[in-house]
C-alpha positions in Angstrom: 30.6 -15.2 -23.6 27.2 -16.8 -22.7 28.4 -20.2 -23.9 31.6 -19.9 -21.8 29.5 -18.9 -18.7 27.0 -21.8 -19.2 29.9 -24.2 -19.6 31.4 -23.0 -16.3 28.0 -23.4 -14.6 27.2 -26.9 -15.8 29.5 -28.8 -13.4 28.3 -26.7 -10.5 24.7 -27.4 -11.3 25.2 -31.1 -11.9 26.9 -31.4 -8.5 23.8 -30.1 -6.9 21.1 -32.8 -7.2 18.3 -30.5 -6.0 18.6 -28.4 -9.2 16.4 -29.9 -11.9 16.7 -27.2 -14.5 18.3 -23.8 -15.1 17.4 -21.0 -17.5 18.9 -17.7 -18.6 15.9 -15.5 -19.1 15.4 -11.8 -19.9 13.2 -10.1 -17.4 11.7 -6.7 -17.0 11.3 -5.5 -13.4 9.5 -2.1 -13.5 9.8 -0.4 -16.9 9.5 -2.4 -20.2 12.9 -1.1 -21.2 14.5 -2.0 -17.9 15.7 -5.5 -19.0 17.9 -7.8 -17.0 19.3 -11.3 -17.6 18.3 -13.6 -14.8 19.6 -17.0 -13.9 16.5 -18.9 -13.0 17.0 -22.2 -11.0 14.3 -24.8 -10.6 15.0 -26.8 -7.5 13.4 -29.6 -5.5 14.9 -28.1 -2.3 15.1 -24.8 -0.5 17.0 -21.8 -1.7 20.7 -22.5 -1.3 23.0 -19.5 -0.6 26.1 -21.6 -1.1 25.0 -22.6 -4.6 24.3 -18.9 -5.4 27.9 -18.0 -4.3 29.3 -20.9 -6.3 27.5 -19.7 -9.4 28.5 -16.1 -8.8 32.3 -16.9 -8.8 32.7 -17.9 -12.4 30.3 -15.1 -13.5 32.4 -12.5 -11.7 35.5 -13.9 -13.2 34.1 -13.6 -16.8 31.9 -10.5 -16.5 33.9 -8.6 -13.8 33.2 -8.2 -10.1 31.1 -5.1 -10.6 28.6 -6.7 -13.0 25.6 -7.9 -11.0 24.0 -11.2 -11.7 20.3 -11.6 -10.9 19.4 -15.1 -9.7 16.1 -16.6 -8.6 14.8 -19.9 -7.4 11.7 -20.4 -9.6 8.6 -22.1 -8.3 6.6 -24.4 -10.5 4.3 -21.7 -11.8 7.2 -19.5 -12.7 9.0 -22.4 -14.3 5.9 -23.0 -16.5 6.0 -19.4 -17.6 9.7 -19.3 -18.3 9.7 -22.5 -20.4 7.2 -20.9 -22.7 9.8 -18.3 -23.8 13.1 -20.0 -23.6 14.7 -23.5 -23.3 16.6 -24.7 -20.2 20.3 -24.7 -20.7 20.7 -27.3 -18.0 18.4 -30.2 -17.2 19.3 -32.9 -14.7 19.5 -36.4 -16.0 
């Protein structure tokens, strides 16, 4: 399922030149056992609500419309922390 989702996202990400890298990372918000999967986008531009919606559509198709997807636009400090624990599944060429 994860591979299928990433494959759906790749053309969307590559069509947005401001996106440099993308990660799927596990994050804990409040309690250590409160784990969520987050789509972290590293961008050279501002947060883009249209891109968020474009990425949400295939996710909802695969996972169902009631399954939430957490997304974030990561700053350089966050990107440095993320890349310590997981590789990017998308990197602009």
